[in-house]
N, C-alpha and C positions, 0 to 999 in steps of 0.2 A: 503494498499501502505505500511504496514510497512518492509515488505519483499522487498522493493525496495530497501531502506536503509541498508538491512545486508551485510558486507562485508564479503568474503567470504575468509578461511583462505590463506593465500599465497600458501601452499604447494598443496592444492586444485585443479590442472589444469584439472579435470576430465577425462584427457585422457594419461597422463602419460608424464615426462617429455620426455621419448625415444620416444613421439610419433612422426610420420613425420612431423604431423601437427603444434607442438611445434615450429618448426624450420622456419614456414612462416612469413615474414614481416607480423606488425602490420596493414600497407596502407595495403595487399592486404586481411588482415580479414577485414576491414574496407570495401573493395570492395564487398565481399561476402555478408557481412550482407546487404550493400544497395542495393544488387540484390535479396535477399530471403524478402525482406521486400517492396521495391516498385514493382518488378514485377508481384509478385502477385496481388498487389492490384490496378494497374494500369492493367492489362488484367484479373480482376474479375474472377480469377481461384479459390479463394477461397472465402466460403461463409460469408454474411455477418454477424459482433458479433466471430468471429474466434479470438481467443483467442490471444494476442497481441503479437507478432510475436519478435520484438525490447525490450521486455522486459522477455520474454523465453531468449533470445540470452544472457541476460545481467547476467540471472542466472545459466548458464550452469558453469563455473569455473569460477576461479580468472581472468586469464588471457583475457578470452571472457567480460566476468565485465569491466575490465578496458580498452579494444578496443573500445566496444558498447556505455560505458561513456562519453568517449574522441570524439564520434562522432556523433557531434553536428544534422548531417544531421539527423541522424537516429530518432530525438525526434521531427522533425519539423511536424510531422503528426499528429492532437490531434483529438480524436474522444471519446465518452460516451458509445460505444460499448465492450461488454467484460469485462467488471466489475460490482461490488455491488454498487448502486449508492453513499452509503453515504462513499464511496474511492474517488469518483470522483474528487471533489475538490483539493484533495491531489496531486493527479495523475496527475491532470491539470498543477497544480505548478511545479510539479519536471517535466514533459517535458519542460514546459517554461524555467527553472533552464538551464535543460541538452542542451537545442537547443540556448542557450546563446542570439546572438542577430541575427539572422537568419530569414526570412521570415518564415510565417506559412500559412501550410494548416487543416483547421480543419472543421470537419463535426459533429454537433450534429443533436439529433434526441429527444425530449420531446414528451411520449407518456402516462405519468400516474395519475392518477385520483387523488393518493394519496397525503394530504396535506404536507406529509414530505419530498417528493419526488420533490414536486412544489418548496420548500421551497432550497433543495439542487440546482436544476437547476437553481433557481435564482444566487446562488452563482456562480455558474456555470456561467452565462450570464455576472456576474459583473467580474470577472474574465479574460475571453473574453474582455472586453470591455475594461480592463486597459492596454492589450497588443494588440490595435487595430493597432497601429503605425506599427507591426510586419504583419498583415494580408496580405496576397496575396491572398489567395482561402479559400474565407468560403459557407460553407453547412449548413442550418437549418433548419429541419422541424418543426413543431408542430403541436400533434394531440390530439384528443382525450380531452383537456379541454382549458376552453381559460382563467383561472386566472392570466394568462401574460399579458391580455388584461383588459384596465382601458374601463367605461361604454360609451367611445366618442370608443371603439374600435382599440386605439392606445396601442403600445408596451409601457409597464411600465419600462422596463427595462433603464439602460445607454446607451445603442447600438442607442436608439434615436437620443442622440446628441454628441456622441463621434466621433473623426475623426481619417479616414483610408486613410491615403495621398499613402499607397501603396500597396491598395488592387486594384485586376485584375477581378477578379472573385467572384459574389456573387450569393447565390440559395437562396429563402426561400419561404417556403410553409408553408400554414395553412389549415389544416384539414376544408372545408366549411361545411364539415356535423357535428362537433362539437356542432353545436346550436347557437352559434355566428352572430350577423346581424352585416356585415361588411358597412357601406356607399359605396354608390355610388360615384365613382371618376367619376369626368369631366374636368378632366385636371392632368396633370403630376409634379402638385406643390410636392418637397420632404417633406416627414415628419419624416425620420432616417435618420442616420448616417447625422446629421447636419452640423456636423464640418467640413466635407468634404472626396471627395473621385475622386479626380480629374485624377487618373489613372481607375478609373473602365472602363472597355471595355466589360467584357460580364455579360449578367445581364438574371437571370432564374426565372420569378415571376410567381404566381397563379392569382386568379380571386381578392381570400382573401389579401394575399398579399401585391395586387397593391395598394387595399385600405389602409391595415394597416400599410404597410411598405417601402414606396420607396424611394431611397435614390437620390441624385442627379446624372443623367444619361444621362448629355449634351455631355460627351465625351465617351457614350457606344458606340458601334460597330456591336456587336452579341446578341439580344434580344430574348428571348424566353417565350410566354405569354401563359399559359393554363388556359384557363376559364372551372372549373371543370363539370364534368356530370351533377349533382344535385344542380346546381347553379341557381340563379337567374340573374344574372351580366351578361353582355358587355361590348366589348368594345364599346364606344360611338361615332360619330363621331366626334367631337371637338377634341376628348383623341387621336383616328387615326390621325388626321391633324397632331400635335404635335409628334406622333409618326415620322410620315415620312417626320418632317425636322431635325431627328436626324442621323449623319452620318452613317448610317448601312449600312454593308456590307452584316450582314445577319440578316433576319427576320423569327422566325417563331411562327404561331398564331396557335391556338385550341380556336374556341371562339362557340358563338350561330349566327346562323341566325334569324333577330330580326325584328320587328317593329317598327316604327317610322322613316323609312326614306323616306317616299312619296316624299317629296321635291327634291331629290336628282336628280329626271329625270332631273330638270330645272339646274345642274350645268355644268358649262361649262367652268373648268379648269382645267389643268392637273395636276396630282400630281406626283412630279419632287424629284425624290430617284436617284441623281445620281453616289451614291457611292454604292448602295445595286449590292450584286451578286448571292446570295441565299436566295430564298422565299420560304416558306413552309406553306399552311395553310388548316386548318383544319373544319369542321363545323359538330358542333353535335347540337343535338333537335332541326332540321328546325320547324319553326312554321308556321303554313298555310297562305296564303297570305301575306307572309314576303317578304322584300328585302331584299338578301342576302348581309354583308358588303362585302364582298371576290368579287361578279362579281363588285359593283361598282369600287372597286380600282384596279382589273385588265383592267376594260373598261377606265379607268382614267392614270393608269401608265406609266409614262414615265423613264426607267431604265437603260439606256446606257450601261450599266455594267452587267446589269442580266447575268446571266450564268446558272442557275439551278431555274426552278419551280415546285412545286409540288405541288397537289391536291388532297384532299380527301374528297368525298362528299357533293364538292361544287356546286352548279346552274352555267351552263354555257351557261345560254340564255344570250342574252344582254339584257343590261339596259337602255344603252343610244344610242340615234340615231347618236348620232357622236365619235364613239368611238375614244380615242385619245394617245392608247395605242402605245408604241415604245420602245422594248426591242429587239433590232435589234444585240446582242449580244448572246442571249439564244441558248445554244447548248442542254441542256439535259431539258427533261417535263418530269413529272411523275403524271396521270390522275388516279384516282382510285373512282372507284363508283360514278361519275360523273352524274348528271341527265342533261336534257334539252338541249341537245347536239345539236345545228341547223347548218344547214350549212353556213349563218352568222358568226356563233362565229368562225368555223374554220377559216374561208375566211379571218376573221378580225385577230384571232391571227397568222395564218401562215404570212398575210400581216407584219404582227409588229415584226415578228421572222424569217425573211427569212433563217437564218444560221444555225435555227434547225438541229443536225444531229443524237441526241439521244432520243426514245421515249417509255416511259413505261405506258402499259395500260391495266387497271386491273379490274375485274367487279367479283366480288362475288355472290356467291348465296343468301347472304342476301338483295342485292341491289334490294331493292322495290320502285316505280312500277319498272319494264326491263327496263333499259334504251337503248337507239338506239346505235348500236355500232359506237364505235368512226371510228375505224379500216374499218367497212364497209363503212360510212360517209366519208372518205378520202379517200377512194378508188375509190368511185362515183362521189367528188368533181373532182380527178384526170382527170377522163374519161369526164367529162362536160367542166370542166375550161380549159382542153388543146386545145378544139375542139371550143369552143366560145371565149377564150380569148386570146390564146397560152400561157397560163401558167399554174401549178396547185401547189395545196399547198406544202409546205415544199418539192422540190428540191433536198434539200440536204441529206436528211433524208437517215443514212447508217446503224442504228440499231435500231432495233424495238421488245421489251419484250412485249409480250402478254399473258395476263394470263386472258381467258374470260371464266369462269366457266357456264356461261348462252348459252355461241357460241360455244362448244368445236368443231365444222365439222369441216373437213380441208377445206371444199370446201370456207368457208368465208377469207382465207389466201392465198389459190391458187388464189382466184379472186380477193383480193384485190394486189398480185402481179403482175399479167396482167394487171390489170389495168394502176399500176405504172409504165409499158413496154409499155404499148402504148402512154400514157400518154408522156413519154419521146422523141417516135416516133414523135408523131403530132408535139411537140414542137421542131423537127428540131433534133433531137437528132440522134446520129451514131448508127445503130445498133450493130455494130461491137466492139462499147467503150460501152459498157452500165456502169453506175456508180454499185458500191458494192453494197448490200443492204442486210442485215442478220435479219432474223427473227427468234426472243428466244420464244421457249413454254416451258411448263410443259412437263417435260419427261412421264409424264402420258399419256398426246395427243399423244406423237408419240407411243407410244406401242399402244396405241387403234385404230391408223391409220392405223399401219404396219397390227395386227392381221383383221383390217377391209377388208386390201387391199389383203392379204392373202385371205380371205372368199370368196374376189370378183373376185380375180385371179388375178389383179394386180398386177405389180411388182412397189414397191415403192424406189427401188434400194437398193444396198448395204449398210449395216451399215459398216461405216467407222471406224477401231479398231487405233485410234492414241493414243499416251501416256496419255491424258488427258479422254480418252473414253468416249470423246463426241457423241452423235447418231447425224448423218448426214442421210438425205432425199432427194431425188431429187423429189421436185415437178414436171418435166417434164414438161415443160413451153414451148410456143411456142416460136422462135424467138430466140433461144438459154438459155430464162431462164433470168429475172429480177436477181431474186432468186433464187440460186444456191443450198443452203441447209439451213433448218434450225436447228440451235445448241442449244445444251441443256448443261446446266452448273449446272443442281443441284441448282435453285435459287440463283445467284452467288450476293453477297452486290453490290448495285449500287449505289457507294460512288458519293456524288456531291462534294467533297473535297474542303469544308468550312475550311476558316481557325481558328484555335482552338489556343485562345492567350493565354494558359495556358499549364501547360506541363501535370498534372496529368490526365490519364483516366479517377481516378474515379470520373470526371464531363463532361465524352465523354459519354453520354446514350445513346441507341438504338434510339430516336427520334431525335438526335441533327442531322437537315441536310443530315439525309442519308437514303437511298432503304435499307431494309431489308424483305424479303418476311416473314422470319420466327418469325419477330418484331412483324408483323402486322396479324399474325396469318392465313396467306396463305397459308405457306407450308403443 
């Protein structure tokens, strides 16, 4: 990085003194530089490893260099991408000097087998530990080797003992395929950043880092735990009970279904999470004859503030005879490739979440065994319960996004809409004041249905050519049609509106409490 210290001649303005840009005030240059460096980073417009833009800007001419070096905010983002490893410690020190006393955003990834590289990375970690009082957002990834771990699976670095009083976001991941065995965690006792991190509110860990590098998390409000696909670990029941005691507003878990929960049928107490607003749970590598932790949690959960619930590959069968679920504020639910859908489960969920308005249902071709259609099950219950009990599941439903790879037939959607209409009437609703209900399906289904309708001689309705180019087909339902159209928006993002306590979108990845068909490989 010796080139960074080279001072360009004063007359080397790069564009000439007569250039219009030379008359721009330095403050405007600073805004332009910040836009160029931060906007692509936040929008992920540039690939990882792109040459460091702030360094390039400081090398254009003497004026740009003066402005760039004076702009302390330009040097607050520190990464080990885009440079030779032997120069990294020097570059890190230069960035720390130029950023003055500003809070730092740090993203480093260690992935080399070479001993010389390990020594460099150890030096980098020591440099980072020295400036821990300035940390705001830190992301560390360790892959391919375990030289930074001791025989007990603990980090050897000074990061274990340092203090981070202004740290808000922390992400730590360790490649569990690197051959190191990490001890099983049975509690949430911290073993990293032991000096304290009282402002830490956003924590993202995998199974290995959960064992080897867990800071104090008593004030964490957003927690993301990803148990890797090839891991033998899982979240133990005592650990989850400790997690439930945190003041969480958002929780995302990717875990294994597990054995060893046979005694949970006897549990007769609720899991109270009064602050939780967003819950997402994904199950991997389900074992036979196991009791899924997620099903137990959902059955016992009392979260009066919960707004969004997303379930991926989760068994929906009832575990307990006396469910305690109470999520009255739930507005949005996503269900993807979920098995064992029972009528009792739907009735329990709908009773616990009477204000649900938005539902996403996805079953892919890879879902085996073929699950019972949740859409059909809700329709059947709407018909039967409205007659037997004068009520039906989720009467406030207004939008349903349905992607049913295994059931793409139009009749499933038509029958569902008709049953919902009949249930509304049976429960005393006014036929002339039907509540709105919109079904959204993949565009390929509409094309298929339109083709089949033309072949069969039916009229599916005229295509609506509005400015958004959405396609609408009237299903011709009786009684005015509860479902007036199917709208296609080419897999719109299904945002859950989770609070993100940090500014930089470099930490806002696609799996953080958001719904995007393309990310999950469904587009």
